[in-house]
N, C-alpha and C positions, 0 to 999 in steps of 0.2 A: 410690476405688482410685487410687493414684498412677500415673505414666506407666510407671515400670519394672515394676510389678506388672502393668499392663495389658498391656505387650508380652510378658511372660512367660506370661500367661494366654492370649493369642492364639496364641502359638507352641505352647502345650501342646495347644490345641484342634486346631490345624492337624496336629500329629503324631498325634493320636489319632484324628481323624475325617477329616481332609482338607478340612474346611469351615472357615469363618471366621465368628465371631460378631462383631456390630458393637456397640460401646458408645459411647454419646454421638456417634454418627456419626463417630468418629475413626479407624475401621479399616474396610478394605474389601478385598474379594477380587478380584484381577485375573483376570477370567474367560477371557481369550483372549490368545493370542500376538499380538504386534505386530511387523510386519517392521521390522528395523533397531533397535528400542529395547532388545532384550535382556531384555524381560519375558517371564515364562513363567507359564502357568496355575498357580495355586496360590501365586504371590508374594503377600506381604502388605504393605501399606503402613500404617504406624502414624504418625499425625498428632499433633504436640505441641500443636497449638492456637495456635502462635506462628509459623506460616509455615514450618515444617520438617517433614520426613517421613523416617522410616526405612524402607528397603526391605529386607525380610527374605526369605530363601529357606531354608525349614526353620527351623533355630535360628540361622542365621548372618545377621548384619547386613551386607548387601552394601555399602551406601553411604547416606549422607545426602543427601536431596534438598530443593531449595527448593520451597516451596508457598505463595507470597506471597498468593494469592488464596483460600487455603483450599479448594482444589479437593477434596482428599480428605475433609475434613470436611463439605462441602456435598453430597457424592455420596449419593443415596438409593436408587439402583438398582445393585445389585451386578453387573449384567450390562453396565453401561456400561463400555467399555474405557478404560483409563488408558494414558498414554503417557510415557515419559521423553524429554525433549528437551534441547538445549543452549539457551543464552540467545537464539538467533535462531529457535528453533522447529524446528531440524532433528533428525530422528530420531537417536538416538545409537547408534553401531555399536561393537562390541568389548566388552572387558571393562570393566564399570562400575566395578570397584575401581581401575582404572589410568587412568580417564578424566581428562584434564587440563581443568579449567575448571568452571564452575557447571552443575549439573544441575537440571532443573525437571520438575514433574509437570503434565500437561495432560489435559483430556478432549476437546481437539481433535486431529484427525489430524495428525501432523507434516507440515509442508510447508517445503521449502527455500525461502528468499527467492530468487526466480528472477531471473536476469540479464535475461532477456527478459519484460517484462510480458506476461500473457496477452492475446491479441488482444481489444480492445474489451470490457474488463472492464464498462464502463458499459452496453453492450448486454445482457450477461449478467445484470447487476443488475436491468435492466428487463424481462428474460425476453422480448426480442424475438426472433423467429424468425431463425435464422442464415441470412444470405445472401438474405434476401427482396429481390427486385428487382435482384439483381446478375447480372452475367454471369459464369457459372461458368468458372473457369480464367483469367480476365484477370488480368494483372499490374498494370495501371493501376487506380486508384481510379475508381469510377463514382458518378454523382450519383443521389440517391434522392428527389429532388422536394421538398426542404424548403429550410430557410433557412441562410445563413451570417451571420457577424458582419462585415458590410461595414466598419464601424468598430467597434472594441471598446473597452471600459473594463475595468479590473481594479481589485479591491479585495481587500486582504489582512486576514484576520481571525486574530489570534493568540489562541488559545484555551488558557488554563491559565497556568502559571508559566514564562514564557520568559526565561530568564537565561543559560543555558549550552548552546552557546557564545554568546558575547555579540555576535557579528557577524551573526547570522541576520536580525534585524529590519532592520538597516540595509542589509544586502546585498540583501534582497528589495526594499526601497524603491528602491535603486539600479537593479536589474534591471528592475522594472516601469517605473520612471520613464524609462528608456532604450529600452524595447522599440519604441515608435513610431518609424518611420523606419528601423529597423535592417535589416540584411541578412536576419536571421532572420525578421523580420516580412514582408520582401518575398518570402520563399519561398512564402507561401500566396497571393499575389495573382493567380495564374492561375485560382483557383477562384471560382465564382459560385453563387448560389442564386436562389431565386424573388425575393428582395428585392434582388438586385444582385451586384456584384463586390466581392470582399475588397480592401481597401486596406491600406497600411502604417500607417494612422492608429490610434494607440492613446493612451488617456488614463488615467493612474493616479489613481485616487480616494484614494489613501493607505491607511494601515492603522488598524486599531482593536484595542484589547486588551480581550479578555473574560477577566477574571480569575477566573471561576467554574471549578470542576473540570470538565474534559473527560472523556468516557468513558475507561475504562481500555483498552478494546479498540477495534477498528475501528469507525468510523462507517458506519451504513447510509446509504443514499441519503436516506431520509426524516429521518434525524438530521442530516445535512449541511444539507438544505433548511431544516429547522426552525431551525437555528442561524443560517443566513444571513438568513432571513426576520425573526428576532428582531432581529438587528443593523441590518437596514434598516427596521424597524418596518413590515414588510409592504409596503413601497414600493420594491422593488429596480429598478434600472435595467435595462430589458429588453436593452440591449446589452452589459451587464457580465457578467464571470465573477468570482464570489466565491470566493477561494482561502481555504480553512480550514486553518491550520496548527495542529495540536494539539501541546501539549508532551508528550503521552503517544504511544507507539507504537501500531501497529495489531495487535500480537499475532501469532499464527502464521498469517500470510496470504502469498500468493504475488504480491504486487504491492508496488510502492514508493509508488504514488499512483494516483488516478483522477479523471476528471471525469464529471459527469452534469448532470441537469436536474430540475425539478419545478415545483410551483406552490405559492405561499403560501396561507394559509387563506382569503384573499379572492379567490383565482384569479389572482394576479399571476404570470407566469412568471418563472423564475429559473434561471440557470446556476451550478453550483457545481463546486468541485474539492476533493477531500479530500487533504491533504498531512500524513500523520503524521510524527512525529519519527523520522527515519531515521538519525540521527547514530550512527555506529558499526556500521551494518549493512553487512557486507561486500558483499552481493549488490546494494546500492543505491549503492555508492561508485563514482563514475566514474574514480577514480584520477587526479584533477586534479594537474597539475604547477605550478599557481599557488600560490606559498608565501604570499601575502598574505591568504589566506582559510582558514577552518577547514575540516576535512573535512566537518562537518555542513552548512556553508553550500554548499560545492561540490555536495554530494549533493542537497540540496534544490532548488537552482536548476537543476540538470540535469534533474530530473523536472518542475520548474515550467514550464520551456520547452517540454518535450514536451506536457504537458497543455494549455498555452495554445494551442499550434498546433493541436492536436486540437479544442479548444473552438471556435476560430475557424472551422474548416472543417466541423465537424460539432457544432453547439452543442446540438441537440435529437434527435439520433439519426436524422435523415433527410437529412443532408448527403452528405459524401464519404466512402466507405470501399470496400474491395475485396471480392472474393467470399468471403474468409475473415474478414470484418469488421474487417480491418486499417485503421486510420486513418493519416493522414499520419505521425504520430509512431510508431505501431506498425510500420510498414513499414521505418523506419530505426532502430528501437530499438537502442541501445547500439553504434551505428555512429558513429564520430568521425572528424574530419578535423583541422582546425587549431583552436586556441583562438579564441574569438570575443569581440570587444569590444562590450559593451552596458552603457550607464550609466556609462562611465567605468572600467569594470573588465573584466578578462579572465576568461573563463569556459570551461570544457571542457563542451560541450554536444553531445548527440545531434543528428544531423542530422534533417531532415524531408523527406518524399517529395515529388517533383515528377513529375507525369505527363509534362510537357513535356520535362524533362531525360531521362527513361527513354526516351521515344519518339525523342529525337534522339541518344541515346547520349552524352550530355555530362556525366551525373551521376556521382557517387561510388557505389561498391558498398555495398550493405547486407550483413548477415550471411549472406544467401542468395546473394550475388554479383550481385544485380540492381542495375544502375547507374541508380538514379533518385533518389539522396539529394543534398541540398544543405545548405549552411550559410548 
């Protein structure tokens, strides 16, 4: 049966019985309304097997949707809700016929890329109990009995086909190469752990290219750890943070990046950070006024700085964070002051939290008006 006849047959069944029969797993019944997406129970999605889907309501073709991962064709449970989103994973509001831009089908609940990264995503990923050991209601971060990175090392892993924009690899190299001794590195030196005091010392171990295909969607913690352990041949530097930059994006998630930790198969501890390709994502764009760098580079360096500061002060989940699980980067997320010079380049970077500055009233305000942020 050709695709035109298939669509006609499906519509005939809908009109006659209100149900939908599936043929070759290419047609599915949308079983529930979804807030914001404008889908209705009874809508029919007809996949063409080439990454496109027609959305029908009764006999009317409302709109053609993108389905590059063949979500409709792969669905086997008709009760699984489907969603219509824009390219960034936001639920689409309004009339689908007049929507400007690309529309996509997803089985994941639509989530707007949030301007403020959710507090301590890495602790959520590790399913640690919220607020354990903290002082409820305190503004300052408190110590949780673990280690910090007194001196740190960084290594960049570029996974996938990294060519566009072309300045990201060189920009990351310059940033990490200039972090040690910088003012931003100095913002964390007031914190200490069971292994000593944080210093400004940082060593860049350079970058490595992994040209294999990265996952199409967000890395899990175990996936990031596996990749970093592979690159280091299960011999990671215990004071290093391995930043994994994927040429693919994270999909429909509510963060721009995260850091975490784990162990290699031989038990060696490792710290990792997941840096998906956020080029072109409005919610992850700091709006830099530095004209010598691409938007993608400005975006990724802004969140790289954020995650590095957090990994230094809370490398393995028992360092410094507040009663809401906010680390030093979270507490000043998307709060900016002046551009910062690191590695011979200017960057627009989120500030980092200082207990000392807040207690003395000498810091800059975060988005909640708390004056504890520094650059």
